N, C-alpha and C positions, 0 to 999 in steps of 0.2 A: 526622610528627614524634617522634626519639621523644632522648629527654632524657638525653644527658651528667652519667653518676656523677664525683662531684668525685677529682679525682688528688693535693686534698689532706689531710691524713692530719689522725684524728676528736682533735678535740684539747675536748674537753667539760669543761665543773667540777663537779665533787661538787656543788656552787652550781647548778648548768642541772639535774642529773641531779636530785639534789634535787625541783624545781618541779615536775622535772619527774613524777614522783613520786606529787608531791600530789595534785597535776590528775585522773594517771589511775586514783589514788584512789578521787577526788571523782564514777568518768567510769566505774565502769570494769564495772557488775553493768547499762552499756544501753547491748549494741554503738548505738543510732542514731546517739551520739553520739561517732565513732568520729574522723570529720571534724573534732568542733570541739579533738575534743585535738590531731589531728592540726596542725588550725591554731595552740593554743598551742603543743607542739610546737614550728613553730620562729620564730613568736614566742621562740619562748627562745633559740634555737642559729639564730635566721640561714636555716637552711635546713631536710633530712631525709638523713640522710647517715646510712645503714643500720643503724650501731648504734644512733641512734634510735629505727627505723623498730621496730627490734629490740625495744626496751624497752616500746617501744608496744602491737608483736603478745600479751611480753608478758602486761607488765599489762590486759588490757581482754582478751585470752585468743581472739583471732584468726587465723588463721593469715597470718606476715608476707604470705605473696605479695599476702593482703585491700590487707595497709598500703600497700604498691609497688605492688599493682595503683591507687590510692587514688590516693597518688603522683605516681605515670607520668602518673593522665590528666588531672590538672585544670591548669589552669596557674598555680593561685594558686601550684602550691607545686613547689621546687628541688629541687634531687638536688643541687647542691655550694652552697657557699658564695660572698654576691656582697663583691664588697667596697666597700671602703670611698666608694671609687667609680668606679658603675657608668657603662658607655659602654655607647650603643645604638647605632646606627649601623640608621640606615634602607634598609629593596634595597624599596619599594616604588617600582610605576612612574617615576614621573619622580626621584626618588633614582638611581637604574640605573639609567636609562639616562643620567645627567651625569655616572653614572662614582660610586653609592658605594658598589659590591664592591672597589671597588682604593683604597675611600676604610679598609674594613672589615681587608682584605689589610695595608695597610700598619700602623694597630692593631695590627693581633695581630702586624708584625711590628718594631713597636718596641720590646712589651712581652715578646713571648716564647710570647706564648698564642696557646688557637683562640681560634671562636665560645666560645662557651659552656663559658672558662673565667674563674680564676679566678689574678692573680699566685701566690707563693708568697706571697706579703711580705702577702698577705690586700691590700693597694693598691684595685687594681683589678681587675675583673672585664666579663668583654666581650660581648652577647648582640647582635646582629642582632633588627630590625624588623621588620613590613611599619607603610603609612602613616601617620607623627603629627603628620601636615598642616597641612605647612609646607613640602607642594611650591617655593612660588612660590623657597625659599630652595633647591634643591635642589644640591645636593646635601648633607644634612643630617646631621651627628648627635646624641648630647649626651649631656653630662655628671651624671651626677645632676639636676640641676634647668636647667642652662647649657647650650643651644640654640647650637651650629654651627653654620651655613651657608656654603654656592660657596668650600668648602672641595681645597684639592688634597694630595695626598695626600703630598706640598710643606711642608707648615703642619701634619702632623699629628708630626711631633718636638717642635714650638711649642708648642702647646693640649699637651699630655702633660707638658710640662712642666712645667708652672704648676698643677701636684697633685701633685708633690715639694716 
């Protein structure tokens, strides 16, 4: 699976940059600390945009391609920001058979984003996932820790409205 790059402009603050540079300074002489620095950067920014990857590459004196390669390979890293509310639609077999693709399509239509994207106001991010272990409630999706089961596409606008 290819990771999607953010459709939103980078909005890092000087405080965040100072935090990241301090972590890089502690680790710059040990290339084995690259993933640690990347994890800390993601904790600071919430994701790893190209601007942050470039700071890491320059500070750690490693090629940008290596930083991007690690960021795009490991599932724990995100190249796109996450919204305040992360909507995750199960596309596992039971959910898919019961119509979860239509649920995902409706969520994306209502929010105006594609899977893997975040709304411009950073309120919602949408992703597809595989089995979340609630097959008896298929089709299922979550918004952060809230679980919605046995939903139909026509229920989606009202459910999303609860989070506005």
